[in-house]
C-alpha positions as CSV (number, residue, x, y, z in Angstrom):
1,M,70.1,229.9,-124.9
2,G,67.7,231.5,-122.7
3,M,66.0,233.6,-124.7
4,H,62.5,233.5,-125.4
5,M,61.0,232.5,-129.3
6,L,58.0,233.7,-130.6
7,Q,55.9,230.7,-131.6
8,E,53.1,230.3,-133.7
9,E,50.3,228.9,-130.5
10,D,51.3,232.8,-129.0
11,P,48.5,234.9,-128.6
12,P,49.0,237.8,-130.9
13,I,50.6,240.8,-129.3
14,L,48.0,243.6,-130.3
15,G,46.3,246.9,-128.7
16,R,43.7,247.0,-126.6
17,A,40.7,247.3,-128.4
18,V,38.4,250.5,-128.9
19,D,34.8,251.7,-130.0
20,S,35.7,251.7,-133.8
21,T,32.1,254.2,-133.9
22,P,33.7,257.2,-136.2
23,A,34.0,260.7,-134.3
24,K,30.8,263.6,-135.1
25,P,32.4,266.2,-137.6
26,P,32.4,269.7,-136.5
27,E,29.8,271.9,-136.9
28,R,29.5,275.4,-137.4
29,I,28.1,276.2,-134.7
30,T,27.7,279.1,-131.4
31,L,29.9,278.0,-128.8
32,P,29.0,280.3,-125.8
33,G,31.2,280.7,-122.8
34,K,30.9,283.5,-120.1
35,I,33.4,285.8,-121.3
36,V,34.0,284.7,-124.9
37,T,31.5,283.1,-127.5
38,L,32.9,280.8,-130.7
39,E,31.0,282.3,-133.5
40,P,30.9,280.6,-137.2
41,V,32.7,283.0,-139.4
42,D,31.1,286.1,-140.5
43,V,32.9,288.2,-142.7
44,N,30.6,290.9,-142.9
45,A,30.5,291.7,-138.6
46,H,34.4,289.8,-138.4
47,A,36.6,290.8,-140.9
48,E,37.4,294.6,-140.1
49,A,38.2,294.2,-136.3
50,L,40.3,291.3,-136.8
51,Y,42.2,292.8,-139.7
52,E,42.7,296.5,-137.1
53,D,44.0,294.2,-134.7
54,S,46.2,291.9,-136.3
55,H,48.0,294.6,-138.9
56,G,50.0,297.5,-138.8
57,P,52.8,298.8,-136.8
58,G,54.5,295.8,-134.8
59,K,51.9,293.7,-135.2
60,E,53.2,291.8,-138.0
61,R,54.4,289.3,-134.8
62,L,51.2,287.6,-134.9
63,W,51.5,286.4,-138.4
64,R,55.6,284.9,-137.9
65,Y,54.4,281.2,-137.3
66,M,50.6,281.4,-139.0
67,P,50.6,279.3,-142.6
68,D,49.8,283.2,-144.5
69,G,49.5,286.5,-143.6
70,P,50.1,289.5,-142.9
71,F,48.2,290.3,-145.6
72,A,48.8,293.7,-148.1
73,D,45.6,295.2,-147.1
74,R,42.2,295.1,-146.1
75,A,40.6,293.6,-148.9
76,A,43.2,290.9,-149.4
77,F,42.5,289.6,-145.4
78,H,39.1,289.9,-146.2
79,A,39.1,287.8,-149.5
80,A,41.4,285.0,-147.7
81,L,38.5,285.2,-144.4
82,Q,36.1,284.4,-146.9
83,Q,37.2,281.7,-148.1
84,K,38.3,280.3,-144.2
85,A,35.0,280.5,-143.9
86,I,33.4,278.4,-146.2
87,S,36.5,276.0,-145.7
88,A,35.1,272.6,-143.5
89,D,38.8,271.8,-142.9
90,P,40.5,274.0,-141.5
91,L,36.9,274.8,-140.0
92,L,37.2,278.2,-138.5
93,F,35.6,280.0,-135.8
94,T,35.5,283.3,-134.8
95,I,36.0,284.2,-131.4
96,V,34.4,287.3,-130.0
97,D,34.0,289.0,-126.6
98,N,31.0,288.7,-124.8
99,A,31.2,292.9,-123.4
100,S,32.7,294.7,-126.2
101,H,30.9,291.8,-128.7
102,R,34.0,292.6,-130.7
103,A,36.0,289.7,-132.8
104,V,38.9,289.5,-130.8
105,G,41.0,285.9,-132.6
106,H,40.1,282.8,-134.5
107,A,41.1,279.2,-134.3
108,A,39.9,276.4,-136.2
109,F,39.5,272.2,-136.0
110,L,41.7,270.4,-139.0
111,R,42.9,267.3,-139.6
112,I,39.6,265.9,-139.3
113,D,40.0,262.4,-138.7
114,L,36.4,260.9,-138.1
115,K,37.2,257.3,-138.1
116,N,40.0,257.4,-136.5
117,R,38.4,259.9,-133.8
118,S,41.6,262.5,-133.7
119,I,41.4,266.4,-134.8
120,E,43.9,269.2,-134.1
121,V,43.6,272.7,-133.0
122,G,45.5,274.9,-134.8
123,N,45.3,278.9,-137.0
124,V,45.1,280.0,-133.7
125,L,45.0,284.2,-133.5
126,F,44.5,285.7,-131.0
127,T,45.3,289.7,-131.4
128,S,46.3,291.3,-128.6
129,R,42.9,292.3,-126.9
130,L,43.0,288.6,-126.4
131,Q,46.3,287.5,-125.1
132,R,47.1,286.4,-122.0
133,T,43.4,286.7,-121.0
134,T,41.1,284.4,-119.5
135,G,39.0,284.5,-122.8
136,A,41.5,283.5,-124.4
137,T,41.9,280.6,-121.7
138,E,38.1,280.2,-121.8
139,A,37.7,279.9,-125.7
140,M,40.3,276.9,-125.3
141,Y,38.3,274.8,-123.0
142,L,35.5,275.3,-125.2
143,L,37.0,274.1,-128.3
144,A,38.2,270.9,-126.5
145,R,35.0,270.3,-124.4
146,Y,32.6,270.6,-128.0
147,I,35.1,267.4,-129.1
148,F,35.1,265.4,-126.4
149,E,32.3,265.7,-125.3
150,D,29.8,266.4,-128.2
151,L,31.9,264.8,-131.0
152,G,33.2,261.8,-129.5
153,Y,37.0,262.6,-130.5
154,R,39.6,260.0,-128.9
155,R,42.6,262.0,-129.8
156,Y,43.0,266.5,-130.2
157,E,46.4,267.5,-131.2
158,W,48.3,270.8,-131.2
159,K,51.2,270.8,-133.5
160,C,53.4,274.3,-133.6
161,D,56.7,275.4,-135.5
162,S,58.9,273.7,-132.4
163,L,60.8,277.2,-132.6
164,N,57.7,279.1,-131.9
165,T,58.2,278.9,-127.9
166,R,55.0,280.9,-126.8
167,S,53.0,277.9,-128.5
168,R,54.4,275.2,-126.6
169,E,54.6,276.8,-123.6
170,A,50.4,277.3,-123.9
171,A,50.2,273.6,-125.1
172,L,52.0,272.6,-121.8
173,R,49.6,275.0,-120.0
174,L,46.6,273.2,-121.7
175,G,47.0,270.3,-120.7
176,F,48.6,269.2,-123.6
177,T,51.4,266.5,-123.7
178,F,54.6,266.8,-125.9
179,E,55.1,264.1,-128.0
180,G,58.0,264.9,-130.0
181,I,59.3,266.5,-132.8
182,F,58.7,266.1,-136.1
183,R,62.1,267.2,-138.3
184,Q,62.1,269.3,-141.9
185,H,57.9,268.3,-141.9
186,R,56.9,271.5,-143.6
187,V,58.5,274.1,-145.6
188,V,55.7,277.8,-145.0
189,K,56.4,281.1,-146.7
190,G,59.5,279.2,-148.0
191,R,60.6,278.3,-144.7
192,N,61.8,275.2,-142.5
193,R,59.3,274.1,-140.1
194,D,60.6,271.0,-137.7
195,T,56.9,270.7,-136.1
196,A,56.8,269.6,-131.9
197,W,53.3,267.6,-131.3
198,F,51.6,267.6,-128.6
199,S,48.1,265.7,-127.5
200,M,45.2,265.1,-125.4
201,L,43.3,262.6,-125.2
202,D,39.9,261.6,-124.2
203,S,40.6,259.8,-120.9
204,E,42.6,262.7,-119.7
205,W,39.5,264.9,-120.6
206,P,37.6,264.4,-117.0
207,T,40.8,265.3,-115.0
208,R,41.4,268.1,-117.7
209,K,37.9,269.9,-117.6
210,A,38.2,269.6,-113.9
211,S,41.0,271.9,-114.4
212,F,40.4,274.5,-116.8
213,E,37.0,274.7,-114.5
214,R,38.5,275.3,-111.3
215,W,41.1,277.8,-112.6
216,L,38.3,279.8,-114.7
217,A,36.2,280.3,-111.4
218,P,35.9,283.5,-110.3
219,S,36.8,282.4,-106.9
220,N,40.4,281.5,-109.1
221,F,40.9,285.6,-109.4
222,D,41.8,288.4,-106.6
223,A,39.9,292.0,-107.3
224,A,42.6,292.9,-109.6
225,G,41.7,290.1,-112.0
226,R,45.0,287.9,-110.8
227,Q,44.9,284.5,-110.7
228,K,45.3,282.7,-107.2
229,E,46.4,279.1,-108.5
230,S,48.5,278.6,-112.3
231,L,46.6,276.7,-114.6
232,E,49.5,274.4,-114.7
233,R,49.1,273.5,-111.1
234,L,46.0,272.6,-111.2
235,H,46.8,269.9,-113.8
236,P,46.6,266.4,-112.0
């Protein structure tokens, strides 16, 4: 019939062989950068600044696509942050500005799969002090470098509500690849969430790392702090 039929003696069609050594779990360590530092959550040191910069008139939008918040008051926020501080998955880091020593945001590792060496970055909260700054990009660089170079992950994931245009644009800017939409994936705060999935692979990290470091270099910014080349254009 002109069509090749699979015979018993044909070799099996399988994926390529890979190192099956499990990844290491992320730890509550400090990840220092030139502009920001990621620190284990310290409620006494971080909670008040995070609350002030994420609550109040006009700040409700920061929580629009987050799994929780905004919180009714300081006490509720502090209590929630305390629970996050002791969680292993998600494992939350506070993003601290090096110049002011003020907490300006947070981000977490979650869906930590040691066997398959896959991990997700999420629960990303950038206050107005961090949004659209060089420090925001450096924070994402520090997290990616940690999981690929120190912990041995193969796959780094970014997921967001499909309606969250800013998050989707951020994922692409940071060098993640769009993989598709999981329809009716979750119910968040009583609403449907279709989830946009993105990934970065260990094989891609060396070139992504080079792009990050070229973009973060002082030579990429003029005297007014404006970028000369965008991160998107630096990605191969």
